[in-house]
N, CA, C and O atoms as a MOPAC input file, in Angstrom:
PM7 MOZYME 1SCF
protein

 N     38.97500 1   -10.11700 1    45.50000 1
 C     39.78300 1   -11.19000 1    45.63300 1
 C     38.88400 1   -12.08900 1    46.56300 1
 O     38.58700 1   -11.62200 1    47.66300 1
 N     38.46900 1   -13.22400 1    46.24700 1
 C     37.82000 1   -14.04000 1    47.31800 1
 C     38.74600 1   -14.70400 1    47.92300 1
 O     39.81000 1   -14.92200 1    47.34400 1
 N     38.50300 1   -15.16400 1    49.24200 1
 C     39.34100 1   -15.78200 1    50.08400 1
 C     39.11700 1   -17.14500 1    50.06100 1
 O     37.97400 1   -17.50100 1    49.77500 1
 N     39.99400 1   -18.03500 1    50.31200 1
 C     40.20200 1   -19.44800 1    50.31300 1
 C     39.61500 1   -19.87400 1    51.98000 1
 O     39.79700 1   -19.18500 1    52.98300 1
 N     39.00300 1   -20.97500 1    51.92500 1
 C     38.26700 1   -21.62300 1    53.57000 1
 C     39.83900 1   -21.75600 1    54.36600 1
 O     40.95300 1   -22.05400 1    53.93400 1
 N     39.45400 1   -21.47200 1    55.39600 1
 C     41.00900 1   -21.66700 1    56.54000 1
 C     41.21500 1   -23.17200 1    56.45500 1
 O     42.35000 1   -23.62800 1    56.59500 1
 N     40.14600 1   -23.98300 1    56.22800 1
 C     40.88200 1   -25.58700 1    55.87300 1
 C     41.61700 1   -25.74400 1    54.80200 1
 O     42.65900 1   -26.39100 1    54.91000 1
 N     41.26500 1   -25.23200 1    53.64100 1
 C     41.73600 1   -25.17800 1    52.39700 1
 C     43.29500 1   -24.43400 1    52.41600 1
 O     44.25600 1   -24.87100 1    51.78300 1
 N     43.31200 1   -23.41100 1    53.14600 1
 C     44.52000 1   -22.68300 1    53.40200 1
 C     45.51400 1   -23.49500 1    54.13700 1
 O     46.61700 1   -23.71900 1    53.64000 1
 N     45.12500 1   -24.00300 1    55.45100 1
 C     45.76200 1   -24.93200 1    56.01600 1
 C     46.22800 1   -26.23100 1    55.60500 1
 O     47.17800 1   -26.71600 1    56.21900 1
 N     45.62200 1   -26.95200 1    54.52300 1
 C     46.04200 1   -27.99200 1    53.89700 1
 C     47.07000 1   -27.56400 1    52.81400 1
 O     48.05100 1   -28.28500 1    52.62900 1
 N     46.89500 1   -26.40800 1    52.07500 1
 C     47.88500 1   -25.83700 1    51.45700 1
 C     49.23900 1   -25.67000 1    52.02500 1
 O     50.28600 1   -25.76300 1    51.38600 1
 N     49.12000 1   -25.41200 1    53.29500 1
 C     50.39400 1   -24.95200 1    53.78600 1
 C     51.02000 1   -26.32200 1    54.37100 1
 O     52.22500 1   -26.38100 1    54.61400 1
 N     50.24000 1   -27.32100 1    54.56800 1
 C     50.61200 1   -28.50900 1    55.28100 1
 C     51.18400 1   -29.43700 1    54.11000 1
 O     52.25700 1   -30.02600 1    54.23800 1
 N     50.56200 1   -29.50800 1    53.20600 1
 C     51.19600 1   -30.12200 1    51.99500 1
 C     52.42200 1   -29.37000 1    51.43000 1
 O     53.29000 1   -30.17900 1    51.10300 1
 N     52.68000 1   -28.43400 1    51.26800 1
 C     53.69100 1   -27.71500 1    50.76300 1
 C     54.81600 1   -27.86200 1    51.62200 1
 O     55.93200 1   -28.08100 1    51.14900 1
 N     54.56300 1   -27.73400 1    53.16900 1
 C     55.45000 1   -27.96700 1    54.24700 1
 C     56.05200 1   -29.13900 1    54.29200 1
 O     57.23500 1   -29.18100 1    54.62700 1
 N     55.40100 1   -30.22100 1    53.98700 1
 C     55.68700 1   -31.54800 1    53.88100 1
 C     56.67300 1   -31.86700 1    52.87100 1
 O     57.71200 1   -32.50300 1    53.04800 1
 N     56.24900 1   -31.36900 1    51.80900 1
 C     57.08200 1   -31.54700 1    50.54300 1
 C     58.48300 1   -30.83100 1    50.83900 1
 O     59.56700 1   -31.38300 1    50.65400 1
 N     58.33000 1   -29.63100 1    51.28400 1
 C     59.52500 1   -28.76100 1    51.51300 1
 C     60.57500 1   -29.48400 1    52.44300 1
 O     61.76100 1   -29.59500 1    52.13100 1
 N     60.05000 1   -29.94700 1    53.57100 1
 C     61.01800 1   -30.78700 1    54.54200 1
 C     61.58600 1   -31.74600 1    53.84700 1
 O     62.81200 1   -31.82500 1    53.77200 1
 N     60.68200 1   -32.69400 1    53.18100 1
 C     61.23300 1   -33.82000 1    52.52900 1
 C     62.44700 1   -33.54500 1    51.58600 1
 O     63.52300 1   -34.14400 1    51.58500 1
 N     62.07600 1   -32.57500 1    50.83200 1
 C     62.95700 1   -32.12700 1    49.57500 1
 C     64.38400 1   -31.51900 1    50.40600 1
 O     65.53500 1   -31.73200 1    50.02500 1
 N     64.07700 1   -30.88900 1    51.36600 1
 C     65.37500 1   -30.20100 1    52.28600 1
 C     66.42600 1   -31.50600 1    52.77500 1
 O     67.65400 1   -31.45700 1    52.70800 1
 N     65.57200 1   -32.73500 1    53.30800 1
 C     66.13900 1   -33.79000 1    53.63100 1
 C     66.91700 1   -34.53400 1    52.80400 1
 O     68.00300 1   -35.00000 1    53.14700 1
 N     66.40100 1   -34.67900 1    51.68800 1
 C     66.84300 1   -35.41900 1    50.47600 1
 C     68.15600 1   -34.61300 1    49.75000 1
 O     69.03800 1   -35.22900 1    49.15200 1
 N     68.14200 1   -33.20500 1    49.89500 1
 C     69.16700 1   -32.48100 1    49.34200 1
 C     70.35200 1   -32.70400 1    50.14700 1
 O     71.44100 1   -32.90000 1    49.60800 1
 N     70.17500 1   -32.68200 1    51.66200 1
 C     71.16900 1   -33.00200 1    52.48300 1
 C     71.59000 1   -34.35300 1    52.28000 1
 O     72.81000 1   -34.51500 1    52.23100 1
 N     70.88800 1   -35.32300 1    52.15400 1
 C     71.33900 1   -36.82200 1    51.86900 1
 C     72.17800 1   -36.75100 1    50.53400 1
 O     73.15900 1   -37.48600 1    50.42000 1
 N     71.82900 1   -35.91100 1    49.54800 1
 C     72.46000 1   -36.08400 1    48.37000 1
 C     73.63800 1   -35.46300 1    48.21400 1
 O     74.51900 1   -35.91300 1    47.48100 1
 N     73.76300 1   -34.25100 1    48.96900 1
 C     75.21300 1   -33.57200 1    49.16600 1
 C     76.05300 1   -34.33900 1    49.83200 1
 O     77.21800 1   -34.45900 1    49.45200 1
 N     75.52500 1   -35.03600 1    51.04100 1
 C     76.61900 1   -36.02500 1    51.83700 1
 C     77.11000 1   -36.85200 1    50.76200 1
 O     78.31300 1   -36.80600 1    50.50600 1
 N     76.32900 1   -37.61600 1    50.08300 1
 C     76.64300 1   -38.64400 1    49.11700 1
 C     77.71300 1   -38.13400 1    48.10200 1
 O     78.75100 1   -38.72000 1    47.79400 1
 N     77.27200 1   -36.95600 1    47.64900 1
 C     78.40000 1   -36.19300 1    46.48700 1
 C     79.41500 1   -35.81900 1    47.01600 1
 O     80.49700 1   -36.09300 1    46.49600 1
 N     79.33700 1   -35.07700 1    48.22000 1
 C     80.69700 1   -34.45200 1    48.69800 1
 C     81.43600 1   -35.22600 1    49.74600 1
 O     82.59000 1   -34.91300 1    50.03800 1
 N     80.78200 1   -36.27600 1    50.35400 1
 C     81.05200 1   -37.10300 1    51.40700 1
 C     80.80400 1   -36.54400 1    52.69400 1
 O     80.43100 1   -35.37700 1    52.81800 1
 N     80.97100 1   -37.23200 1    53.56400 1
 C     80.62700 1   -36.84500 1    55.11600 1
 C     81.56500 1   -36.03300 1    55.82400 1
 O     81.19700 1   -35.19800 1    56.65000 1
 N     82.90000 1   -36.26700 1    55.50100 1
 C     83.78500 1   -35.10700 1    56.01600 1
 C     83.59100 1   -33.76400 1    55.65900 1
 O     83.56800 1   -32.84600 1    56.47900 1
 N     83.42000 1   -33.60800 1    54.16800 1
 C     83.12000 1   -32.26300 1    53.63400 1
 C     81.78600 1   -31.62000 1    54.21300 1
 O     81.78300 1   -30.41100 1    54.44300 1
 N     80.57500 1   -32.43800 1    54.47300 1
 C     79.54600 1   -31.86200 1    54.84500 1
 C     79.71200 1   -31.54400 1    56.45900 1
 O     79.05300 1   -30.63200 1    56.95900 1
 N     80.48800 1   -32.22100 1    57.13100 1
 C     80.86000 1   -31.88600 1    58.52400 1
 C     81.58600 1   -30.70200 1    58.83200 1
 O     81.50300 1   -30.05400 1    59.87600 1
 N     82.34900 1   -30.45300 1    57.78400 1
 C     83.20500 1   -29.41400 1    57.96900 1
 C     82.74600 1   -27.98000 1    57.59600 1
 O     83.30000 1   -26.98000 1    58.05300 1
 N     81.66400 1   -27.94100 1    56.71000 1
 C     80.97600 1   -26.80700 1    56.05000 1
 C     79.72700 1   -27.12400 1    55.99500 1
 O     79.52300 1   -28.25300 1    55.55100 1
 N     78.74400 1   -26.47100 1    56.31600 1
 C     77.08000 1   -26.88800 1    56.17800 1
 C     76.58400 1   -26.40900 1    54.81700 1
 O     75.74800 1   -25.52800 1    54.61700 1
 N     77.23600 1   -27.13500 1    53.92100 1
 C     76.90600 1   -27.17400 1    52.38500 1
 C     75.35600 1   -27.35700 1    52.10200 1
 O     74.81900 1   -26.69900 1    51.21000 1
 N     74.72700 1   -28.15900 1    52.78800 1
 C     73.34100 1   -28.36100 1    52.59300 1
 C     72.51600 1   -27.05600 1    53.14000 1
 O     71.79900 1   -26.42500 1    52.36400 1
 N     72.65700 1   -26.66900 1    54.57500 1
 C     72.00700 1   -25.52200 1    54.73800 1
 C     72.10100 1   -24.30100 1    53.81800 1
 O     71.15700 1   -23.61800 1    53.42100 1
 N     73.32400 1   -24.15300 1    53.56400 1
 C     73.59000 1   -23.18200 1    52.50800 1
 C     73.02500 1   -23.32900 1    51.11700 1
 O     72.67500 1   -22.34700 1    50.46200 1
 N     72.94600 1   -24.49900 1    50.70100 1
 C     72.33000 1   -24.70600 1    49.24400 1
 C     70.84700 1   -24.45300 1    49.54600 1
 O     70.31200 1   -23.54900 1    48.90500 1
 N     70.07000 1   -25.17300 1    50.49400 1
 C     68.71600 1   -24.84400 1    50.50600 1
 C     68.23800 1   -23.49300 1    51.01800 1
 O     67.05000 1   -23.21100 1    50.85900 1
 N     69.03200 1   -22.65600 1    51.60100 1
 C     68.85200 1   -21.28200 1    51.92000 1
 C     68.91000 1   -20.58200 1    50.64100 1
 O     67.90700 1   -19.94600 1    50.31500 1
 N     70.04200 1   -20.59600 1    49.76900 1
 C     70.05700 1   -19.90500 1    48.51800 1
 C     69.07400 1   -20.31000 1    47.66300 1
 O     68.34600 1   -19.46600 1    47.14100 1
 N     68.92600 1   -21.62000 1    47.41500 1
 C     67.88500 1   -22.03100 1    46.30400 1
 C     66.45700 1   -21.54900 1    46.83500 1
 O     65.61800 1   -21.25400 1    45.98400 1
 N     66.10200 1   -21.44300 1    48.29800 1
 C     64.94500 1   -21.17700 1    48.89100 1
 C     64.52900 1   -19.85500 1    48.48100 1
 O     63.49200 1   -19.59800 1    47.86900 1
 N     65.62900 1   -18.83300 1    48.95400 1
 C     65.67500 1   -17.42500 1    48.42600 1
 C     65.46700 1   -17.18000 1    47.31800 1
 O     64.67900 1   -16.24800 1    47.16000 1
 N     66.04800 1   -17.86800 1    45.98900 1
 C     65.86600 1   -17.43200 1    44.63400 1
 C     64.54400 1   -17.76200 1    44.22900 1
 O     63.96500 1   -17.05700 1    43.40300 1
 N     63.91500 1   -18.94700 1    44.82300 1
 C     62.55700 1   -19.43000 1    44.33600 1
 C     61.70600 1   -18.52800 1    45.05700 1
 O     60.68100 1   -18.13200 1    44.50300 1
 N     62.01100 1   -18.12600 1    46.29000 1
 C     60.92000 1   -17.23400 1    47.08100 1
 C     61.03600 1   -15.79300 1    46.28800 1
 O     60.06000 1   -15.04300 1    46.25400 1
 N     62.15400 1   -15.48200 1    45.71800 1
 C     62.12800 1   -14.12200 1    44.99900 1
 C     61.27000 1   -14.36300 1    43.56300 1
 O     60.53300 1   -13.43800 1    43.22200 1
 N     61.32100 1   -15.33600 1    42.87000 1
 C     60.60700 1   -15.70200 1    41.70400 1
 C     59.24600 1   -15.92300 1    41.95100 1
 O     58.42900 1   -15.75000 1    41.04700 1
 N     58.89200 1   -16.30300 1    43.12300 1
 C     57.38100 1   -16.48900 1    43.47400 1
 C     56.94200 1   -15.13300 1    43.90500 1
 O     55.77000 1   -14.93700 1    43.58300 1
 N     57.44100 1   -14.22900 1    44.46500 1
 C     57.09500 1   -13.03900 1    44.68900 1
 C     56.90100 1   -12.36900 1    43.48600 1
 O     55.79500 1   -11.94500 1    43.15100 1
 N     58.03400 1   -12.23200 1    42.73100 1
 C     57.94800 1   -11.56800 1    41.44600 1
 C     56.73100 1   -11.76100 1    40.55700 1
 O     55.96900 1   -10.93300 1    40.05600 1
 N     56.76500 1   -13.08400 1    40.50300 1
 C     55.49400 1   -13.72600 1    39.64000 1
 C     54.12800 1   -13.21800 1    40.20600 1
 O     53.33000 1   -12.62200 1    39.48200 1
 N     53.87600 1   -13.48800 1    41.58900 1
 C     52.49300 1   -13.08500 1    42.11100 1
 C     52.59200 1   -11.41100 1    41.94100 1
 O     51.58500 1   -10.84900 1    41.51300 1
 N     53.66000 1   -10.68100 1    42.23200 1
 C     53.44500 1    -9.10400 1    41.99800 1
 C     53.01000 1    -8.84000 1    40.65700 1
 O     52.29300 1    -7.84900 1    40.51400 1
 N     53.28400 1    -9.49600 1    39.68500 1
 C     53.09400 1    -9.08000 1    38.15800 1
 C     51.69600 1    -9.67200 1    37.87600 1
 O     50.88900 1    -8.97300 1    37.26400 1
 N     51.33400 1   -10.99200 1    38.30700 1
 C     50.20300 1   -11.74800 1    37.74100 1
 C     49.12900 1   -11.96000 1    38.83000 1
 O     47.97900 1   -12.27200 1    38.52100 1
 N     49.50800 1   -11.79000 1    40.07000 1
 C     48.81800 1   -12.10300 1    41.27500 1
 C     47.33000 1   -11.44600 1    41.21000 1
 O     47.00300 1   -10.61000 1    40.36800 1
 N     46.64600 1   -11.85400 1    42.03100 1
 C     45.27100 1   -11.22700 1    42.26900 1
 C     44.17300 1   -12.09600 1    42.44200 1
 O     43.10900 1   -11.52000 1    42.66900 1
 N     44.14100 1   -13.50500 1    42.38900 1
 C     42.88800 1   -14.16100 1    42.34100 1
 C     43.03800 1   -15.23900 1    43.25600 1
 O     44.19100 1   -15.48600 1    43.60900 1
 N     42.01400 1   -16.00500 1    43.76200 1
 C     41.96400 1   -17.11700 1    44.72700 1
 C     43.15100 1   -17.99000 1    44.25800 1
 O     44.08100 1   -18.13100 1    45.05200 1
 N     43.21000 1   -18.55000 1    43.12700 1
 C     44.32600 1   -19.51700 1    42.65100 1
 C     45.67600 1   -18.88000 1    43.23500 1
 O     46.58400 1   -19.56500 1    43.70500 1
 N     45.69100 1   -17.64600 1    43.15700 1
 C     47.33700 1   -17.17000 1    43.40000 1
 C     47.60700 1   -17.07800 1    44.83200 1
 O     48.74800 1   -17.10700 1    45.29100 1
 N     46.33700 1   -16.94500 1    45.67200 1
 C     46.58200 1   -17.27600 1    47.19300 1
 C     46.88000 1   -18.76700 1    47.39000 1
 O     47.81000 1   -19.07200 1    48.13700 1
 N     46.19400 1   -19.67400 1    46.80600 1
 C     46.66800 1   -21.13300 1    47.04000 1
 C     48.03000 1   -21.21100 1    46.54500 1
 O     48.74700 1   -21.95300 1    47.21700 1
 N     48.55500 1   -20.67600 1    45.60200 1
 C     49.92400 1   -21.06500 1    45.21700 1
 C     51.03600 1   -20.23100 1    45.99000 1
 O     52.20400 1   -20.59200 1    46.13300 1
 N     50.40700 1   -18.91900 1    46.51800 1
 C     51.39100 1   -18.54900 1    47.79800 1
 C     51.41800 1   -19.24500 1    48.99100 1
 O     52.45700 1   -19.32400 1    49.64600 1
 N     50.42600 1   -19.73700 1    49.32600 1
 C     50.08600 1   -20.66700 1    50.63900 1
 C     50.88900 1   -22.10700 1    50.31300 1
 O     51.63700 1   -22.65400 1    51.12400 1
 N     50.64100 1   -22.52300 1    49.20600 1
 C     51.30100 1   -23.89500 1    48.87800 1
 C     52.87100 1   -23.82900 1    48.93500 1
 O     53.63100 1   -24.41100 1    49.70900 1
 N     53.17800 1   -22.87400 1    47.80400 1
 C     54.76400 1   -22.89500 1    47.58800 1
 C     55.48300 1   -21.81100 1    48.63700 1
 O     56.47800 1   -22.08300 1    49.31000 1
 N     54.92200 1   -20.78300 1    48.64200 1
 C     55.65600 1   -19.61300 1    49.65000 1
 C     55.51500 1   -19.91500 1    51.13900 1
 O     56.53400 1   -19.81900 1    51.82300 1
 N     54.54000 1   -20.21700 1    51.63000 1
 C     54.39500 1   -20.46800 1    53.02500 1
 C     54.72300 1   -22.13700 1    53.45600 1
 O     55.27500 1   -22.55100 1    54.47500 1
 N     54.22700 1   -22.83400 1    52.40700 1
 C     54.36200 1   -24.37100 1    52.79300 1
 C     55.68800 1   -24.79900 1    52.24300 1
 O     56.61700 1   -24.94200 1    53.03800 1
 N     55.84800 1   -24.98900 1    51.13800 1
 C     57.08900 1   -25.48600 1    50.51700 1
 C     58.44900 1   -24.85600 1    50.81100 1
 O     59.42900 1   -25.47400 1    51.22700 1
 N     58.38800 1   -23.54800 1    50.54300 1
 C     59.56200 1   -22.92600 1    50.79200 1
 C     59.80800 1   -22.67500 1    52.24800 1
 O     60.94700 1   -22.39100 1    52.61600 1
 N     58.80600 1   -22.76100 1    53.11200 1
 C     58.63400 1   -22.48100 1    54.62400 1
 C     59.42800 1   -23.87600 1    55.15600 1
 O     60.41900 1   -23.79300 1    55.88100 1
 N     58.89600 1   -25.10300 1    54.72800 1
 C     59.38900 1   -26.19200 1    55.12700 1
 C     60.60300 1   -26.80500 1    54.75600 1
 O     61.11600 1   -27.76700 1    55.32900 1
 N     61.13700 1   -26.07500 1    53.55400 1
 C     62.51600 1   -26.06500 1    52.89600 1
 C     63.55600 1   -25.04700 1    53.59000 1
 O     64.74600 1   -25.25500 1    53.82700 1
 N     62.89800 1   -24.05000 1    53.81700 1
 C     63.93600 1   -23.00400 1    54.49500 1
 C     63.21900 1   -21.72600 1    55.09200 1
 O     62.70300 1   -20.96800 1    54.27100 1
 N     63.13800 1   -21.42700 1    56.36000 1
 C     62.60700 1   -20.18400 1    56.55600 1
 C     63.39600 1   -19.13800 1    56.25700 1
 O     62.93700 1   -18.00700 1    56.41600 1
 N     64.81800 1   -19.33100 1    55.73500 1
 C     65.69500 1   -18.15100 1    55.37500 1
 C     65.03400 1   -17.61500 1    54.24000 1
 O     65.24600 1   -16.41000 1    54.10000 1
 N     64.22400 1   -18.18600 1    53.29800 1
 C     63.77700 1   -17.43700 1    52.05100 1
 C     62.72800 1   -16.59200 1    52.58200 1
 O     62.66000 1   -15.46200 1    52.09900 1
 N     61.79100 1   -16.95500 1    53.59200 1
 C     61.00400 1   -15.77300 1    54.21700 1
 C     61.61500 1   -14.59200 1    54.74100 1
 O     61.19200 1   -13.50000 1    54.36300 1
 N     62.60800 1   -14.67000 1    55.60900 1
 C     63.41000 1   -13.86600 1    55.94000 1
 C     64.10900 1   -12.82100 1    54.82100 1
 O     64.01000 1   -11.59400 1    54.84000 1
 N     64.70800 1   -13.49000 1    54.01900 1
 C     65.27700 1   -12.71100 1    52.70700 1
 C     64.05600 1   -11.91600 1    52.15600 1
 O     64.22700 1   -10.69900 1    52.07900 1
 N     62.96000 1   -12.36700 1    51.79600 1
 C     61.95700 1   -11.58200 1    51.20900 1
 C     61.42400 1   -10.58100 1    52.08300 1
 O     60.88300 1    -9.67700 1    51.44600 1
 N     61.39200 1   -10.43100 1    53.36200 1
 C     60.93100 1    -9.50300 1    54.38700 1
 C     62.10300 1    -8.48200 1    54.18800 1
 O     61.86200 1    -7.31700 1    53.87300 1
 N     63.28100 1    -8.91100 1    54.36500 1
 C     64.26200 1    -7.98100 1    54.51400 1
 C     64.31300 1    -7.10400 1    53.12200 1
 O     64.39600 1    -5.87600 1    53.08700 1
 N     64.24900 1    -7.93600 1    52.03700 1
 C     64.21300 1    -7.10900 1    50.72600 1
 C     63.18600 1    -6.04000 1    50.54000 1
 O     63.35000 1    -4.90400 1    50.09600 1
 N     62.13400 1    -6.60000 1    50.94900 1
 C     61.07500 1    -5.50800 1    50.98600 1
 C     61.22500 1    -4.29900 1    51.84500 1
 O     60.76700 1    -3.21000 1    51.50000 1
 N     61.84800 1    -4.48400 1    52.93200 1
 C     62.09900 1    -3.15900 1    53.81400 1
 C     63.23600 1    -2.57300 1    53.05300 1
 O     63.30600 1    -1.34400 1    53.04200 1
 N     64.05300 1    -3.19500 1    52.47500 1
 C     65.18600 1    -2.24500 1    51.63600 1
 C     64.49800 1    -1.93400 1    50.66200 1
 O     64.37300 1    -0.71500 1    50.78300 1
 N     63.99600 1    -2.22700 1    49.81800 1
 C     63.06600 1    -1.51000 1    48.45800 1
 C     62.36500 1    -0.56400 1    48.88600 1
 O     62.10900 1     0.38900 1    48.15000 1
 N     61.88300 1    -0.64000 1    50.24900 1
 C     60.94100 1     0.76400 1    50.74200 1
 C     61.95800 1     1.91300 1    51.17700 1
 O     61.56100 1     2.98900 1    51.62400 1
 N     63.02400 1     1.66000 1    51.04300 1
 C     63.94000 1     2.57900 1    51.59800 1
 C     63.99500 1     2.64900 1    53.05100 1
 O     64.26600 1     3.74000 1    53.55100 1
 N     63.77800 1     1.65000 1    53.80000 1
 C     63.73900 1     1.75000 1    55.11400 1
 C     64.89700 1     1.03400 1    55.60800 1
 O     64.80900 1    -0.14500 1    55.94900 1
 N     66.00700 1     1.70700 1    55.66400 1
 C     67.34000 1     1.14200 1    55.87100 1
 C     67.68100 1     0.83100 1    57.40000 1
 O     68.25400 1    -0.18700 1    57.78900 1
 N     67.31300 1     1.68900 1    58.05300 1
 C     67.55700 1     1.42700 1    59.26200 1
 C     66.70100 1     0.39700 1    59.88000 1
 O     67.16400 1    -0.37100 1    60.72300 1
 N     65.30900 1     0.34300 1    59.44300 1
 C     64.40800 1    -0.94100 1    60.01900 1
 C     65.03100 1    -2.27600 1    59.32900 1
 O     65.01400 1    -3.32900 1    59.96700 1
 N     65.57500 1    -2.22300 1    58.02800 1
 C     66.02800 1    -3.40700 1    57.54600 1
 C     67.43900 1    -3.82800 1    58.16500 1
 O     67.70400 1    -5.02500 1    58.27900 1
 N     68.29500 1    -2.89800 1    58.54400 1
 C     69.51100 1    -3.36200 1    59.37300 1
 C     69.04500 1    -3.96000 1    60.68600 1
 O     69.46200 1    -5.08600 1    60.95700 1
 N     68.31200 1    -3.40700 1    61.45300 1
 C     67.67100 1    -3.66400 1    62.83100 1
 C     67.24200 1    -5.01800 1    62.76300 1
 O     67.51200 1    -5.81500 1    63.66200 1
 N     66.46500 1    -5.38300 1    61.55500 1
 C     65.63700 1    -6.67800 1    61.46700 1
 C     66.89100 1    -7.60900 1    60.88600 1
 O     66.83200 1    -8.67100 1    61.50500 1
 N     67.64400 1    -7.62600 1    60.24800 1
 C     68.80700 1    -8.50800 1    59.90100 1
 C     69.79900 1    -8.64400 1    61.17600 1
 O     70.16100 1    -9.79800 1    61.40400 1
 N     70.19600 1    -7.82900 1    61.87400 1
 C     70.91800 1    -7.57100 1    63.06400 1
 C     70.36100 1    -8.53900 1    64.32700 1
 O     70.96500 1    -9.44500 1    64.90200 1
 N     68.95300 1    -8.01600 1    64.56300 1
 C     68.44000 1    -8.76200 1    65.54000 1
 C     67.94200 1   -10.23400 1    65.22900 1
 O     67.88900 1   -11.14300 1    66.05800 1
 N     67.61300 1   -10.30600 1    63.99900 1
 C     67.20100 1   -11.74100 1    63.69200 1
 C     68.50800 1   -12.56900 1    63.72000 1
 O     68.42600 1   -13.68800 1    64.22700 1
 N     69.68400 1   -12.16500 1    63.24800 1
 C     70.93700 1   -13.02800 1    63.42600 1
 C     71.22800 1   -13.02400 1    65.04300 1
 O     71.49100 1   -14.09400 1    65.59200 1
 N     71.18800 1   -12.07400 1    65.62700 1
 C     71.65100 1   -11.99500 1    67.08700 1
 C     70.72000 1   -12.68200 1    67.87200 1
 O     71.11300 1   -13.57500 1    68.62300 1
 N     69.53700 1   -12.38500 1    67.79700 1
 C     68.52600 1   -13.20800 1    68.77900 1
 C     68.61000 1   -14.75500 1    68.46300 1
 O     68.67800 1   -15.66400 1    69.29100 1
 N     68.59200 1   -14.84900 1    67.16200 1
 C     68.65100 1   -16.43100 1    66.75200 1
 C     69.61200 1   -17.08500 1    67.32800 1
 O     69.33900 1   -18.11100 1    67.95200 1
 N     70.78100 1   -16.67300 1    67.24500 1
 C     72.22700 1   -17.25900 1    67.83400 1
 C     72.12000 1   -17.21300 1    69.35400 1
 O     72.48900 1   -18.14000 1    70.07400 1
 N     71.57700 1   -16.04200 1    69.80500 1
 C     71.41600 1   -15.96900 1    71.26700 1
 C     70.37300 1   -16.99500 1    71.69400 1
 O     70.57500 1   -17.69600 1    72.68500 1
 N     69.14400 1   -17.10700 1    70.89000 1
 C     68.29500 1   -18.26500 1    71.51900 1
 C     68.78100 1   -19.53500 1    71.34200 1
 O     68.46500 1   -20.39100 1    72.16800 1
 N     69.59000 1   -19.85400 1    70.29000 1
 C     70.24100 1   -21.19300 1    70.32900 1
 C     71.20900 1   -21.45800 1    71.42400 1
 O     71.17200 1   -22.54800 1    71.99400 1
 N     72.13100 1   -20.48600 1    71.78700 1
 C     73.10400 1   -20.63000 1    72.71600 1
 C     72.42800 1   -20.90700 1    74.09900 1
 O     72.92200 1   -21.76900 1    74.82600 1
 N     71.25900 1   -20.17700 1    74.51400 1
 C     70.58300 1   -20.29400 1    75.85700 1
 C     70.14300 1   -21.90100 1    75.70700 1
 O     70.49100 1   -22.81600 1    76.45500 1
 N     69.46100 1   -21.96900 1    74.77700 1
 C     68.87000 1   -23.39500 1    74.51600 1
 C     69.99600 1   -24.59300 1    74.88600 1
 O     69.77700 1   -25.58000 1    75.58800 1
 N     70.99200 1   -24.31200 1    74.36200 1
 C     72.14100 1   -25.20400 1    74.42400 1
 C     72.67700 1   -25.30200 1    76.17100 1
 O     73.03200 1   -26.29800 1    76.80200 1
 N     72.58800 1   -24.14500 1    76.53000 1
 C     73.21900 1   -24.05800 1    77.92100 1
 C     72.04300 1   -24.41900 1    78.84100 1
 O     72.35800 1   -24.93700 1    79.91200 1
 N     70.82600 1   -24.24100 1    78.61100 1
 C     69.97400 1   -24.81400 1    79.51500 1
 C     69.76600 1   -26.37900 1    79.49900 1
 O     69.25000 1   -26.91200 1    80.48200 1
 N     70.16400 1   -27.14600 1    78.38500 1
 C     69.90800 1   -28.63400 1    78.07700 1
 C     71.18000 1   -29.03400 1    78.61900 1
 O     71.09500 1   -30.19200 1    79.02600 1
 N     72.58100 1   -28.43100 1    78.82700 1
 C     73.88600 1   -28.58600 1    79.11400 1
 C     73.55400 1   -28.82000 1    80.57500 1
 O     73.94100 1   -29.87100 1    81.08700 1
 N     72.90400 1   -27.97700 1    81.26100 1
 C     72.89100 1   -27.96200 1    82.73800 1
 C     71.76900 1   -28.71600 1    83.21800 1
 O     71.62700 1   -28.93300 1    84.42100 1
 N     70.93500 1   -29.14300 1    82.31900 1
 C     69.86200 1   -29.98800 1    82.81700 1
 C     70.36100 1   -31.61400 1    82.72600 1
 O     69.80500 1   -32.53600 1    83.32200 1
 N     71.34800 1   -31.71800 1    81.98100 1
 C     71.94600 1   -33.08000 1    81.91800 1
 C     72.69200 1   -33.48500 1    83.23600 1
 O     73.23500 1   -34.58700 1    83.32400 1

């Protein structure tokens, strides 16, 4: 498998990431319009939606690449769609893929640890960030 240049790889990720971020924003706007502001303030429908959609698409991409992958074009698609588009759309899709790979390898302890640490560390980091900014105000 020939590798693509670092510049081409970076451009693929950047292009996909920009598209993913815009798509996420537009889905949020669309759901707010469809469900109403009160519904989206009561429950994070947009985040849930993009996380589930992103995970589904990441699974489809990973499955397709596992079955058909192997050349330079596949690496470009992985970078454009997997890292860029789905990374900009949601990082939860990457987390889901990595966790599932650990589970499929039978690494149950490691998969549980990864899921628990990701959730707890993410929430803790967010909480500490909120405290820091509240104290700084």
